[in-house]
C-alpha positions as CSV (number, residue, x, y, z in Angstrom):
1,M,-51.7,-46.2,44.0
2,A,-53.7,-46.8,40.8
3,A,-51.8,-50.1,40.3
4,L,-52.4,-51.3,43.8
5,Y,-56.0,-50.5,43.7
6,E,-56.4,-51.6,40.1
7,L,-57.9,-48.2,39.1
8,E,-57.3,-46.0,36.1
9,P,-54.7,-43.3,36.9
10,A,-57.1,-40.7,35.4
11,D,-59.6,-41.6,38.1
12,L,-57.1,-40.6,40.7
13,R,-55.7,-37.4,39.2
14,S,-58.1,-35.1,41.0
15,G,-58.1,-37.1,44.2
16,A,-59.0,-40.7,45.0
17,P,-62.8,-41.2,45.2
18,I,-63.4,-42.9,48.6
19,P,-66.0,-45.4,47.3
20,L,-63.6,-46.7,44.6
21,L,-60.9,-47.2,47.2
22,L,-63.1,-48.8,49.8
23,A,-64.5,-51.3,47.3
24,R,-61.0,-52.7,46.8
25,I,-60.4,-53.3,50.6
26,H,-61.0,-56.8,51.8
27,P,-64.6,-56.9,53.3
28,E,-63.3,-58.1,56.7
29,D,-61.0,-55.1,56.9
30,R,-63.2,-52.4,55.3
31,G,-65.2,-51.3,58.3
32,A,-62.1,-51.0,60.6
33,V,-60.1,-49.1,58.0
34,K,-63.0,-46.8,57.3
35,A,-63.5,-46.2,61.0
36,R,-59.8,-45.4,61.6
37,I,-59.6,-43.0,58.7
38,Q,-62.9,-41.4,59.7
39,R,-61.4,-40.9,63.2
40,A,-58.4,-39.2,61.8
41,A,-60.7,-37.0,59.7
42,D,-62.9,-36.1,62.7
43,E,-60.0,-35.5,65.1
44,G,-57.6,-33.9,62.6
45,G,-55.0,-36.5,63.3
46,S,-53.1,-39.0,61.2
47,Y,-53.4,-42.7,60.8
48,V,-51.2,-45.7,60.2
49,V,-53.2,-48.8,59.2
50,T,-52.4,-52.1,57.6
51,Y,-55.0,-53.9,55.6
52,R,-55.7,-56.3,52.7
53,L,-56.6,-55.3,49.2
54,L,-58.6,-57.7,46.9
55,S,-57.4,-57.9,43.3
56,R,-59.8,-58.5,40.4
57,D,-58.3,-61.9,39.9
58,G,-59.0,-62.9,43.5
59,S,-55.5,-62.5,44.9
60,V,-54.9,-60.6,48.1
61,R,-52.2,-57.9,48.7
62,R,-51.3,-56.5,52.1
63,V,-50.6,-52.8,52.3
64,L,-49.5,-50.2,54.9
65,S,-51.2,-46.8,54.6
66,C,-50.0,-43.7,56.5
67,G,-52.0,-40.6,56.0
68,R,-53.4,-37.4,57.4
69,C,-56.6,-35.4,56.6
70,V,-56.3,-31.8,55.5
71,H,-59.0,-29.5,56.9
72,D,-60.3,-26.2,55.6
73,D,-60.4,-23.0,57.7
74,A,-63.7,-24.1,59.3
75,G,-62.0,-27.4,60.4
76,R,-63.9,-29.6,57.9
77,P,-61.8,-32.4,56.2
78,I,-61.4,-31.6,52.5
79,E,-58.8,-34.1,51.4
80,G,-56.5,-36.9,52.6
81,R,-52.8,-37.2,51.9
82,G,-50.4,-40.0,52.6
83,V,-48.5,-43.0,51.3
84,I,-49.4,-46.6,50.6
85,I,-46.7,-49.3,50.7
86,D,-47.3,-52.8,49.3
87,L,-46.2,-55.2,52.0
88,T,-47.1,-58.4,50.1
89,G,-44.2,-60.8,50.0
90,C,-42.2,-58.9,52.7
91,P,-40.6,-61.3,55.3
92,T,-43.1,-60.0,57.8
93,D,-46.2,-60.4,55.6
94,A,-48.8,-62.4,57.5
95,G,-50.6,-63.4,54.3
96,D,-54.3,-63.6,53.8
97,E,-54.9,-64.1,57.5
98,A,-53.9,-60.5,58.3
99,E,-56.6,-58.2,59.7
100,A,-56.8,-54.5,59.6
101,D,-54.6,-53.0,62.3
102,V,-56.4,-50.1,63.8
103,D,-55.7,-50.1,67.5
104,T,-52.0,-50.8,67.7
105,P,-50.3,-48.5,70.2
106,D,-48.1,-45.9,68.5
107,S,-44.6,-47.2,68.0
108,P,-41.7,-44.7,67.5
109,L,-41.9,-45.4,63.8
110,E,-45.6,-44.7,63.7
111,R,-45.0,-41.4,65.4
112,A,-42.2,-40.7,62.9
113,A,-44.6,-41.3,60.1
114,E,-47.1,-38.9,61.6
115,H,-44.5,-36.2,62.0
116,G,-43.2,-36.9,58.5
117,L,-46.7,-36.3,57.1
118,A,-46.9,-33.0,59.0
119,L,-43.4,-32.1,57.6
120,R,-44.6,-33.0,54.1
121,R,-47.7,-30.7,54.5
122,A,-45.5,-27.8,55.7
123,V,-43.0,-28.3,52.8
124,D,-45.9,-28.3,50.4
125,E,-46.7,-24.8,51.5
126,C,-43.1,-23.7,50.7
127,R,-43.5,-25.0,47.2
128,D,-39.9,-26.1,47.1
129,P,-39.5,-29.2,44.9
130,F,-36.2,-30.3,46.5
131,L,-37.6,-30.2,50.0
132,R,-40.7,-32.0,48.8
133,R,-38.5,-34.8,47.4
134,L,-36.5,-35.0,50.7
135,A,-39.8,-35.3,52.7
136,D,-41.1,-38.0,50.4
137,M,-37.8,-39.9,50.7
138,L,-38.1,-39.7,54.5
139,L,-41.7,-41.0,54.4
140,L,-40.8,-43.8,52.1
141,E,-37.9,-44.9,54.3
142,V,-40.1,-44.7,57.5
143,G,-42.7,-46.8,55.6
144,R,-40.1,-49.4,54.7
145,R,-38.9,-49.6,58.3
146,L,-42.5,-50.0,59.5
147,A,-43.0,-52.8,56.9
148,A,-39.9,-54.6,58.3
149,E,-41.3,-54.6,61.9
150,P,-42.5,-58.0,63.1
151,V,-46.1,-58.8,62.5
152,P,-48.2,-58.6,65.7
153,P,-49.7,-62.0,66.7
154,A,-53.2,-60.5,66.3
155,W,-52.6,-60.3,62.5
156,R,-51.8,-64.0,62.3
157,N,-55.1,-65.2,64.0
């Protein structure tokens, strides 16, 4: 994540500061991504969103982010967990014309990602490193399959 967002790993060790992450998201995608993640935080759900990142050198990377907000006992969001997969250069990469995907109907793979994130949270409570690795492998493979799905026409403009 530090490499994708061009941040220092030390800045992410205690959690990714939201302003640092939002600053790297393409300005045309930033509002939609922020709204989708906020909706997941407010409703306690997960999100699957594709958006563009701006590199310091001006290049653009396309990423897929799947995450879920963790709430405290009072129901307030306290942290977000998930995975980010670099889609740049994938056969389905729509390039710089891609826009944030925030309203795509849930596909079976998106639902699998959501359930995989719930599985990962439950496994974290068990504190079993082997099960944690298996859950991470599942999420990675679901993310790869999501990345291989055809790019919706709306992303191509």
